[in-house]
N, CA, C and O atoms as a DFTB+ gen file, in Angstrom:
284 C
 N C O
     1  1      22.522     -82.303      85.766
     2  2      23.166     -82.402      84.484
     3  2      24.391     -81.494      84.487
     4  3      24.332     -80.358      84.958
     5  1      25.483     -81.997      83.964
     6  2      26.705     -81.194      83.905
     7  2      26.532     -80.023      82.954
     8  3      25.723     -80.071      82.027
     9  1      27.296     -78.981      83.193
    10  2      27.164     -77.759      82.400
    11  2      27.448     -77.993      80.919
    12  3      26.736     -77.461      80.067
    13  1      28.474     -78.779      80.600
    14  2      28.776     -79.015      79.188
    15  2      27.709     -79.878      78.516
    16  3      27.433     -79.702      77.330
    17  1      27.109     -80.805      79.256
    18  2      26.010     -81.600      78.711
    19  2      24.781     -80.726      78.464
    20  3      24.083     -80.889      77.464
    21  1      24.529     -79.810      79.375
    22  2      23.419     -78.886      79.226
    23  2      23.625     -78.001      77.989
    24  3      22.690     -77.765      77.224
    25  1      24.839     -77.523      77.805
    26  2      25.151     -76.687      76.639
    27  2      24.961     -77.469      75.346
    28  3      24.400     -76.942      74.385
    29  1      25.417     -78.711      75.308
    30  2      25.235     -79.542      74.114
    31  2      23.763     -79.766      73.818
    32  3      23.339     -79.694      72.665
    33  1      22.983     -80.036      74.854
    34  2      21.551     -80.259      74.668
    35  2      20.864     -79.000      74.144
    36  3      19.989     -79.075      73.282
    37  1      21.265     -77.855      74.666
    38  2      20.697     -76.590      74.213
    39  2      21.000     -76.349      72.735
    40  3      20.103     -75.993      71.972
    41  1      22.235     -76.535      72.331
    42  2      22.627     -76.309      70.936
    43  2      21.901     -77.276      70.006
    44  3      21.451     -76.883      68.930
    45  1      21.786     -78.540      70.415
    46  2      21.054     -79.513      69.596
    47  2      19.601     -79.092      69.454
    48  3      19.042     -79.170      68.359
    49  1      18.981     -78.650      70.534
    50  2      17.580     -78.230      70.492
    51  2      17.421     -77.009      69.585
    52  3      16.474     -76.934      68.802
    53  1      18.333     -76.067      69.689
    54  2      18.301     -74.858      68.865
    55  2      18.432     -75.229      67.392
    56  3      17.689     -74.715      66.555
    57  1      19.361     -76.109      67.074
    58  2      19.569     -76.525      65.678
    59  2      18.333     -77.247      65.143
    60  3      17.914     -77.004      64.011
    61  1      17.761     -78.120      65.938
    62  2      16.568     -78.855      65.496
    63  2      15.391     -77.920      65.279
    64  3      14.650     -78.073      64.308
    65  1      15.212     -76.956      66.166
    66  2      14.117     -76.005      66.013
    67  2      14.319     -75.139      64.779
    68  3      13.360     -74.836      64.069
    69  1      15.548     -74.742      64.519
    70  2      15.838     -73.947      63.325
    71  2      15.472     -74.724      62.071
    72  3      14.853     -74.174      61.160
    73  1      15.846     -75.991      62.014
    74  2      15.527     -76.821      60.852
    75  2      14.021     -77.060      60.742
    76  3      13.477     -77.085      59.638
    77  1      13.356     -77.233      61.863
    78  2      11.902     -77.440      61.840
    79  2      11.178     -76.216      61.297
    80  3      10.230     -76.342      60.523
    81  1      11.621     -75.041      61.700
    82  2      11.015     -73.815      61.194
    83  2      11.216     -73.673      59.688
    84  3      10.371     -73.111      58.991
    85  1      12.339     -74.186      59.194
    86  2      12.636     -74.097      57.764
    87  2      11.833     -75.092      56.938
    88  3      11.618     -74.871      55.746
    89  1      11.390     -76.174      57.547
    90  2      10.789     -77.252      56.760
    91  2       9.311     -77.508      57.032
    92  3       8.745     -78.445      56.469
    93  1       8.682     -76.718      57.863
    94  2       7.300     -77.027      58.263
    95  2       6.233     -76.335      57.433
    96  3       5.049     -76.592      57.649
    97  1       6.589     -75.477      56.503
    98  2       5.602     -74.673      55.792
    99  2       4.531     -75.511      55.105
   100  3       3.343     -75.226      55.259
   101  1       4.912     -76.516      54.365
   102  2       3.948     -77.334      53.636
   103  2       2.946     -77.986      54.588
   104  3       1.741     -77.961      54.338
   105  1       3.441     -78.566      55.672
   106  2       2.558     -79.233      56.630
   107  2       1.617     -78.242      57.304
   108  3       0.440     -78.543      57.506
   109  1       2.121     -77.076      57.648
   110  2       1.290     -76.059      58.300
   111  2       0.188     -75.598      57.347
   112  3      -0.972     -75.492      57.745
   113  1       0.544     -75.327      56.098
   114  2      -0.448     -74.866      55.123
   115  2      -1.524     -75.926      54.888
   116  3      -2.700     -75.594      54.736
   117  1      -1.131     -77.179      54.859
   118  2      -2.094     -78.260      54.686
   119  2      -3.050     -78.332      55.876
   120  3      -4.261     -78.463      55.698
   121  1      -2.507     -78.247      57.077
   122  2      -3.341     -78.331      58.279
   123  2      -4.286     -77.142      58.427
   124  3      -5.340     -77.257      59.053
   125  1      -3.912     -76.007      57.854
   126  2      -4.738     -74.808      57.970
   127  2      -5.626     -74.589      56.746
   128  3      -6.168     -73.499      56.563
   129  1      -5.779     -75.600      55.918
   130  2      -6.557     -75.472      54.679
   131  2      -7.978     -74.992      54.932
   132  3      -8.519     -74.248      54.114
   133  1      -8.592     -75.387      56.021
   134  2      -9.977     -75.011      56.326
   135  2     -10.091     -73.801      57.245
   136  3     -11.174     -73.487      57.739
   137  1      -8.975     -73.130      57.469
   138  2      -8.965     -71.945      58.331
   139  2      -8.311     -70.791      57.582
   140  3      -7.133     -70.506      57.797
   141  1      -9.055     -70.125      56.710
   142  2      -8.464     -69.103      55.842
   143  2      -7.724     -67.982      56.585
   144  3      -6.651     -67.563      56.151
   145  1      -8.275     -67.503      57.678
   146  2      -7.621     -66.406      58.403
   147  2      -6.301     -66.860      59.009
   148  3      -5.292     -66.164      58.898
   149  1      -6.306     -68.017      59.643
   150  2      -5.068     -68.542      60.231
   151  2      -4.061     -68.881      59.140
   152  3      -2.862     -68.654      59.301
   153  1      -4.550     -69.423      58.035
   154  2      -3.666     -69.757      56.904
   155  2      -2.987     -68.495      56.363
   156  3      -1.798     -68.509      56.047
   157  1      -3.755     -67.403      56.259
   158  2      -3.188     -66.133      55.780
   159  2      -2.122     -65.619      56.742
   160  3      -1.074     -65.134      56.316
   161  1      -2.396     -65.729      58.050
   162  2      -1.404     -65.303      59.042
   163  2      -0.126     -66.131      58.933
   164  3       0.982     -65.597      58.991
   165  1      -0.298     -67.437      58.776
   166  2       0.870     -68.317      58.643
   167  2       1.650     -67.981      57.375
   168  3       2.880     -67.942      57.398
   169  1       0.948     -67.740      56.276
   170  2       1.614     -67.393      55.018
   171  2       2.411     -66.107      55.168
   172  3       3.529     -65.998      54.666
   173  1       1.834     -65.139      55.859
   174  2       2.535     -63.881      56.120
   175  2       3.786     -64.134      56.956
   176  3       4.853     -63.592      56.669
   177  1       3.647     -64.958      57.988
   178  2       4.790     -65.265      58.852
   179  2       5.906     -65.938      58.058
   180  3       7.078     -65.590      58.205
   181  1       5.537     -66.900      57.220
   182  2       6.550     -67.578      56.412
   183  2       7.209     -66.604      55.442
   184  3       8.413     -66.690      55.202
   185  1       6.436     -65.687      54.888
   186  2       6.987     -64.733      53.940
   187  2       7.853     -63.671      54.574
   188  3       8.899     -63.313      54.031
   189  1       7.429     -63.161      55.722
   190  2       8.127     -62.034      56.339
   191  2       9.202     -62.434      57.330
   192  3      10.220     -61.750      57.436
   193  1       9.004     -63.520      58.057
   194  2       9.952     -63.875      59.120
   195  2      10.679     -65.179      58.848
   196  3      11.908     -65.230      58.884
   197  1       9.933     -66.218      58.581
   198  2      10.545     -67.537      58.477
   199  2      11.215     -67.780      57.136
   200  3      11.835     -68.825      56.936
   201  1      11.099     -66.831      56.212
   202  2      11.783     -66.949      54.929
   203  2      13.270     -66.636      55.032
   204  3      14.042     -66.983      54.139
   205  1      13.664     -65.997      56.095
   206  2      15.062     -65.612      56.303
   207  2      15.732     -66.592      57.268
   208  3      15.221     -66.842      58.360
   209  1      16.874     -67.144      56.862
   210  2      17.560     -68.089      57.742
   211  2      18.015     -67.413      59.033
   212  3      18.015     -68.040      60.093
   213  1      18.398     -66.153      58.954
   214  2      18.806     -65.419      60.159
   215  2      17.627     -65.269      61.121
   216  3      17.775     -65.438      62.331
   217  1      16.464     -64.950      60.571
   218  2      15.267     -64.795      61.410
   219  2      14.851     -66.132      62.016
   220  3      14.454     -66.188      63.180
   221  1      14.939     -67.213      61.230
   222  2      14.613     -68.545      61.772
   223  2      15.528     -68.889      62.935
   224  3      15.066     -69.421      63.944
   225  1      16.817     -68.594      62.812
   226  2      17.750     -68.877      63.907
   227  2      17.412     -68.056      65.147
   228  3      17.504     -68.553      66.269
   229  1      17.022     -66.800      64.941
   230  2      16.671     -65.941      66.071
   231  2      15.416     -66.457      66.771
   232  3      15.374     -66.525      67.999
   233  1      14.406     -66.817      66.004
   234  2      13.164     -67.336      66.581
   235  2      13.426     -68.664      67.279
   236  3      12.925     -68.895      68.380
   237  1      14.207     -69.540      66.647
   238  2      14.532     -70.833      67.250
   239  2      15.316     -70.644      68.543
   240  3      15.127     -71.400      69.496
   241  1      16.185     -69.655      68.586
   242  2      16.937     -69.373      69.813
   243  2      15.972     -69.003      70.937
   244  3      16.111     -69.484      72.062
   245  1      15.002     -68.155      70.636
   246  2      14.024     -67.763      71.652
   247  2      13.212     -68.971      72.111
   248  3      12.935     -69.113      73.302
   249  1      12.829     -69.843      71.180
   250  2      12.079     -71.044      71.541
   251  2      12.931     -71.985      72.398
   252  3      12.441     -72.552      73.375
   253  1      14.195     -72.148      72.035
   254  2      15.076     -73.032      72.800
   255  2      15.282     -72.491      74.214
   256  3      15.261     -73.255      75.179
   257  1      15.477     -71.198      74.339
   258  2      15.624     -70.597      75.658
   259  2      14.370     -70.823      76.491
   260  3      14.445     -71.220      77.653
   261  1      13.226     -70.566      75.886
   262  2      11.954     -70.762      76.609
   263  2      11.762     -72.213      77.015
   264  3      11.274     -72.485      78.111
   265  1      12.136     -73.145      76.156
   266  2      11.939     -74.553      76.494
   267  2      12.844     -75.002      77.625
   268  3      12.505     -75.949      78.335
   269  1      13.974     -74.360      77.815
   270  2      14.858     -74.709      78.916
   271  2      14.414     -74.058      80.215
   272  3      14.856     -74.468      81.288
   273  1      13.555     -73.057      80.142
   274  2      13.071     -72.389      81.341
   275  2      11.853     -73.088      81.935
   276  3      11.520     -72.873      83.100
   277  1      11.202     -73.907      81.156
   278  2      10.019     -74.628      81.625
   279  2      10.462     -75.891      82.335
   280  3      11.215     -76.682      81.766
   281  1      10.002     -76.104      83.593
   282  2      10.451     -77.303      84.313
   283  2       9.904     -78.585      83.730
   284  3      10.200     -79.668      84.236
């Protein structure tokens, strides 16, 4: 893959992950309805980390980097 194509793919993946982190709270809470401890952890994460757009971008960047390192 050419370097500029790789860069475009990385940026698209980063942007998509950032948006996913911003919009997944309702689905996560629903799926964890029967797991109170995990639900509490997720609620804390959404409140402390994923509530900030800057933090979501930072976390998404780390996820995008990791996904490009996996063959």
